[in-house]
Structures are given as structure tokens and as C-alpha cells.
C-alpha positions as CSV (number, residue, x, y, z in Angstrom):
1,M,46.0,-7.1,9.0
2,E,43.7,-8.2,6.2
3,I,41.7,-5.7,3.9
4,T,38.8,-7.0,2.0
5,H,37.0,-5.0,-0.7
6,L,33.2,-6.3,-0.5
7,N,30.8,-6.0,-3.6
8,P,27.4,-8.3,-2.6
9,D,26.1,-9.7,-5.9
10,S,22.7,-7.9,-5.5
11,L,24.3,-4.2,-5.8
12,F,25.4,-2.5,-8.7
13,T,29.0,-2.6,-9.1
14,N,31.7,-0.1,-10.4
15,P,35.2,-0.2,-10.7
16,A,35.7,3.0,-9.1
17,F,34.7,2.1,-5.3
18,S,33.9,-1.0,-3.2
19,Q,30.3,-1.0,-1.5
20,G,32.6,-2.2,1.8
21,V,35.8,-2.6,3.1
22,L,36.5,-5.0,5.9
23,V,39.4,-4.7,8.0
24,R,40.7,-7.8,9.7
25,G,43.1,-7.0,12.6
26,A,42.8,-7.0,16.3
27,S,39.6,-6.2,15.8
28,N,37.8,-6.5,12.8
29,T,36.0,-3.2,11.3
30,L,33.4,-2.5,8.3
31,Y,33.3,0.5,6.3
32,V,30.5,0.7,4.1
33,G,30.7,3.1,1.4
34,G,28.0,5.6,0.6
35,Q,25.0,3.7,-0.3
36,N,22.4,5.8,-2.4
37,G,18.6,4.3,-2.9
38,T,20.0,2.3,-6.4
39,D,18.5,-0.9,-7.1
40,A,20.8,-3.9,-8.7
41,S,21.2,-2.4,-11.9
42,G,22.8,0.9,-10.4
43,A,19.4,2.8,-11.2
44,I,18.2,5.2,-8.5
45,I,14.7,3.9,-7.6
46,E,11.9,6.5,-8.1
47,G,9.4,7.4,-5.1
48,G,11.1,10.2,-3.4
49,L,13.2,10.6,-0.2
50,G,11.3,8.0,1.6
51,A,11.5,5.2,-1.2
52,Q,15.4,6.1,-1.8
53,T,16.1,6.0,2.0
54,E,14.5,2.8,2.6
55,Q,16.6,1.3,-0.6
56,A,19.6,2.8,0.7
57,L,19.5,1.3,3.8
58,H,18.3,-2.4,2.5
59,N,21.6,-1.6,0.6
60,V,23.7,-0.9,3.7
61,L,21.9,-4.3,5.1
62,A,23.5,-6.0,2.3
63,V,26.9,-5.2,2.8
64,L,26.5,-5.7,6.6
65,A,25.4,-9.4,5.3
66,E,28.1,-10.2,3.3
67,A,30.8,-9.5,6.1
68,G,28.4,-11.8,8.8
69,A,26.9,-8.2,10.4
70,D,23.4,-6.5,10.7
71,Q,22.5,-3.4,12.4
72,A,23.5,-4.4,15.8
73,N,27.2,-4.1,14.8
74,V,27.0,-0.9,13.6
75,V,28.7,1.7,15.5
76,R,28.2,5.0,13.5
77,M,26.3,6.0,10.4
78,A,26.4,9.4,8.2
79,V,23.7,10.3,6.1
80,Y,23.5,12.8,3.5
81,V,20.6,14.2,2.2
82,A,19.4,16.8,-1.0
83,A,19.0,20.3,0.7
84,G,15.3,21.0,0.6
85,E,13.8,17.3,1.3
86,S,12.4,16.6,4.8
87,V,14.1,14.6,7.2
88,D,11.1,13.7,8.7
89,E,10.2,11.5,5.7
90,G,14.0,10.0,5.8
91,F,13.5,9.0,9.6
92,A,10.2,7.7,8.9
93,A,11.6,5.3,6.2
94,S,14.6,4.2,8.1
95,M,12.2,3.6,11.3
96,R,10.5,1.0,8.8
97,V,14.0,-0.4,7.4
98,W,16.7,-0.2,10.5
99,G,14.4,-0.6,13.6
100,Q,15.2,0.2,16.9
101,H,19.1,0.1,16.6
102,P,20.4,3.3,17.6
103,T,23.7,4.3,16.8
104,A,26.0,7.6,16.5
105,L,24.8,9.2,13.8
106,T,25.4,12.1,11.9
107,V,23.0,13.8,9.3
108,L,23.9,16.6,6.6
109,F,22.1,18.6,4.1
110,V,24.2,18.7,1.1
111,A,23.8,20.9,-2.3
112,A,24.0,17.9,-4.2
113,L,25.1,14.2,-4.3
114,G,27.4,12.3,-6.7
115,R,24.2,11.6,-8.8
116,P,21.9,14.4,-9.8
117,D,18.9,12.0,-9.0
118,A,20.2,11.1,-5.6
119,L,18.3,12.4,-2.5
120,V,20.1,10.6,-0.2
121,E,23.4,8.8,0.6
122,I,24.2,6.8,3.8
123,E,27.6,5.1,4.8
124,A,27.9,3.2,7.9
125,V,31.2,1.7,9.7
126,A,30.7,-1.6,11.7
127,V,32.4,-3.4,14.4
128,L,32.2,-7.0,13.7
129,D,34.1,-8.7,16.9
């Protein structure tokens, strides 16, 4: 088994975490770490839940692309939304970016995320074989 940590140049890097982890073995599995709506400098973008959801999904797509994958490879996603936000706004934003690629999905409302100004965090698991 081979484990590769992925940190695309287009995303903020931090020594405390990897943006994704690719596991090569009998089958190749990619674990995309929780993505907030951040730009390449790590700053949370403005514009509310919709804008942050779009950016977080673009960040997920960047990690997938780094491993040679796309939405079709994703088998599970977890979406954490700050309490009080409208899931409808997040869903509309996800359809604009993600399109019709249904997968196993968990959506949770949480009291807060790791960054106080973050409204959403998205993680994904993809199979590459």
C-alpha cells in the first residue's frame, strides 16, 4: 500500500493537514480533507453560504483533479453547515458547481466550524479504480 498526501498549488497549504490523501493498493481511494470556502491564500471568501459552498466545492474538485479524478469518482461526501444557515442556499450553490453527480451524502448542522467565519466545510471520499 502507498499513501500520498495531496496539496494542490491552487489551495492554501498548512503543515497541520493535507488537502487530500490518496491510498494506492488493491483499489485506490482518495480522502479529501474538509474544505472551507477559502481562496488560495487561505482567506474565507465573502458572500455568504452560497459563495462559500461554491468555493469549497471548487476546492474539492482541485484535490480530485490532483489525483486524476472528478465528481464521478466520489462515493461519499459530508457537508457541515453552520447552524442557522439555509441548507437551500447551499444546495443551490452545489448544483451550480457539482451538477448531477449524486453520491452518498451526510449533511450536518453544527454549532461552529474550525474557523469562526466559515459557514460550510465539505469532505469527500473517492474511488479511483
